[in-house]
C-alpha positions in Angstrom: -200.7 -68.9 71.7 -204.1 -70.4 72.6 -205.4 -69.3 69.3 -202.6 -71.1 67.5 -203.3 -74.3 69.4 -207.0 -74.1 68.6 -206.2 -73.5 64.9 -203.8 -76.5 64.9 -206.4 -78.7 66.5 -209.0 -77.6 64.1 -206.7 -78.3 61.2 -206.1 -81.8 62.5 -209.8 -82.6 62.9 -210.6 -81.2 59.4 -207.6 -83.0 57.9 -208.7 -86.3 59.4 -212.2 -85.9 58.0 -210.9 -85.3 54.5 -208.2 -88.0 54.7 -210.9 -90.7 55.0 -211.9 -90.1 51.4 -208.6 -91.1 49.9 -207.8 -94.8 49.6 -204.8 -95.5 50.6 -208.5 -99.3 51.7 -214.8 -107.7 56.4 -217.7 -106.7 54.7 -220.9 -105.9 56.5 -224.0 -103.8 56.6 -222.6 -101.3 59.1 -221.4 -97.8 58.2 -219.3 -95.3 60.1 -221.4 -93.0 62.3 -218.7 -91.0 63.9 -215.1 -89.9 63.3 -213.4 -90.1 66.7 -210.2 -88.0 67.0 -208.0 -89.4 69.7 -204.7 -88.3 71.3 -204.0 -89.8 74.7 -207.0 -88.9 76.9 -208.3 -86.3 74.4 -211.3 -87.5 72.4 -213.7 -85.6 70.1 -216.2 -86.9 67.7 -217.6 -85.5 64.5 -220.8 -87.3 63.2 -220.6 -88.5 59.7 -224.1 -87.1 59.2 -222.6 -83.7 59.7 -220.0 -84.3 57.0 -222.8 -85.6 54.7 -224.8 -82.5 55.5 -221.9 -80.2 54.6 -221.2 -82.1 51.4 -224.9 -81.9 50.4 -225.7 -78.3 51.4 -222.4 -76.6 51.7 -223.4 -75.6 55.3 -221.4 -76.7 58.4 -223.1 -77.5 61.7 -222.3 -78.6 65.2 -218.7 -79.2 66.2 -217.7 -79.3 62.5 -218.9 -75.7 62.1 -216.7 -74.6 65.1 -213.7 -76.5 63.7 -214.0 -74.9 60.3 -214.4 -71.4 61.9 -211.2 -71.8 63.9 -209.3 -73.4 61.0 -210.6 -70.5 58.8 -211.9 -72.9 56.1 -214.8 -72.0 53.8 -217.6 -74.6 54.1 -218.2 -74.6 50.3 -214.6 -75.4 49.6 -214.5 -78.3 52.1 -217.8 -79.5 50.6 -216.2 -79.8 47.2 -213.4 -81.9 48.6 -215.8 -84.2 50.3 -217.7 -84.7 47.1 -214.6 -85.1 44.9 -214.8 -88.5 43.3 -212.3 -91.1 42.3 -213.2 -93.4 39.4 -211.7 -96.9 39.8 -212.5 -100.3 38.3 -213.8 -102.5 41.2 -212.1 -105.8 40.2 -208.7 -104.3 39.4 -208.8 -102.2 42.6 -209.7 -105.3 44.7 -206.8 -107.1 43.1 -204.4 -104.2 43.7 -205.4 -104.0 47.4 -204.6 -107.6 47.8 -201.0 -107.4 46.4 -197.9 -106.5 48.4 -198.0 -103.0 47.1 -201.7 -102.6 48.0 -201.0 -104.0 51.5 -198.1 -101.6 52.0 -200.3 -98.6 51.1 -203.1 -99.8 53.3 -200.8 -100.4 56.2 -199.6 -96.8 56.0 -203.1 -95.4 56.1 -204.1 -97.8 58.8 -201.6 -96.2 61.2 -203.8 -93.1 61.1 -207.4 -94.3 60.7 -208.8 -97.6 62.0 -211.8 -99.0 63.9 -212.0 -97.4 67.4 -209.8 -99.3 69.8 -209.1 -102.0 67.2 -206.1 -100.8 65.2 -205.1 -104.4 64.5 -208.0 -104.7 62.0 -207.3 -101.4 60.3 -206.2 -102.9 57.0 -209.2 -105.2 56.3 -211.5 -102.4 57.4 -209.9 -99.9 55.0 -210.0 -102.5 52.2 -213.7 -103.1 52.8 -214.5 -99.4 52.9 -213.0 -98.8 49.5 -214.3 -101.9 47.7 -217.8 -101.7 49.2 -217.9 -98.0 48.5 -216.9 -98.5 44.9 -219.5 -101.2 44.4 -222.2 -99.0 45.9 -221.0 -96.0 43.8 -220.8 -98.0 40.6 -217.0 -97.5 40.3 -216.9 -94.1 41.9 -215.9 -93.2 45.4 -215.8 -90.0 47.5 -215.2 -89.3 51.2 -218.9 -89.7 52.2 -219.3 -92.9 50.1 -216.2 -94.4 51.8 -217.5 -93.6 55.3 -221.0 -95.0 54.5 -219.3 -98.2 53.3 -216.8 -98.5 56.3 -217.7 -101.7 58.2 -217.7 -100.3 61.7 -219.6 -97.5 63.4 -216.7 -95.7 65.1 -213.7 -94.7 63.0 -210.7 -93.6 65.1 -208.3 -90.9 63.8 -204.9 -91.0 65.5 -204.1 -87.3 66.0 -200.3 -87.7 66.5 -200.0 -89.9 63.5 -202.1 -87.5 61.4 -200.0 -84.5 62.5 -196.8 -86.3 61.5 -198.2 -86.8 58.0 -199.6 -83.2 57.8 -196.0 -81.9 58.4 -194.9 -83.7 55.3 -197.7 -82.8 53.0 -199.0 -79.3 52.2 -201.6 -80.4 49.6 -203.9 -83.4 48.8 -201.6 -84.4 45.9 -198.6 -84.5 48.3 -200.7 -86.4 50.8 -201.6 -89.1 48.3 -198.0 -89.2 47.2 -196.9 -89.7 50.8 -198.9 -92.9 51.1 -198.1 -94.3 47.7 -194.5 -93.3 46.8 -192.7 -94.7 49.9 -194.3 -98.2 49.8 -193.5 -98.4 46.1 -189.9 -97.3 46.6 -189.5 -100.0 49.2 -190.9 -102.7 47.0 -188.9 -101.7 44.0 -185.8 -102.9 45.7 -187.3 -106.5 45.6 -186.8 -106.6 41.9 -188.8 -108.9 39.7 -189.4 -111.3 42.5 -191.6 -108.7 44.3 -193.7 -108.2 41.3 -194.2 -111.9 40.9 -195.3 -112.2 44.4 -197.7 -109.4 44.0 -199.2 -110.8 40.9 -199.7 -114.2 42.6 -202.0 -112.7 45.1 -205.7 -113.8 44.7 -208.4 -111.2 44.2 -210.6 -110.4 47.2 -213.8 -112.4 47.2 
């Protein structure tokens, strides 16, 4: 029983680390230094430097190595996921993230990841991480690039919220669909008026 609990916790920590690389996404010179996994009084941190090391070398270290061992994940496979890139046009992405559809997607992701102890600014922080990361990556973004562009040093991962999502998604494609399909379905009911509102939004500066 204890082993199952450890494996479940490891899966949550690993899932949260990977989730940050998928937009769902204040500008500034800061970058995320730690992913802080929180559930009530429980709190564990994984340095972004350790994720970067894994992506670069294929070798896990520190708490991340222990998490992967318990979760029975191969470091080289996780490294590939961390390096997987999205190619997105910066201007169009900025416009999308400032529409009603974009805001709906960001709001869903921001229930899980947000600046530590500051969930109210989760949406602008996500938007900044994506746009700044795309600019720095010349239109390409991966998990590490997003974290290095995230505007605060401590990124909180809400474990209960992440667990709820993981129950509904068994793959990365299903995970992305979970964040995009439902908001789109809700907005489709608004008809042409919703699309007009979305199109009227101004691009991010």
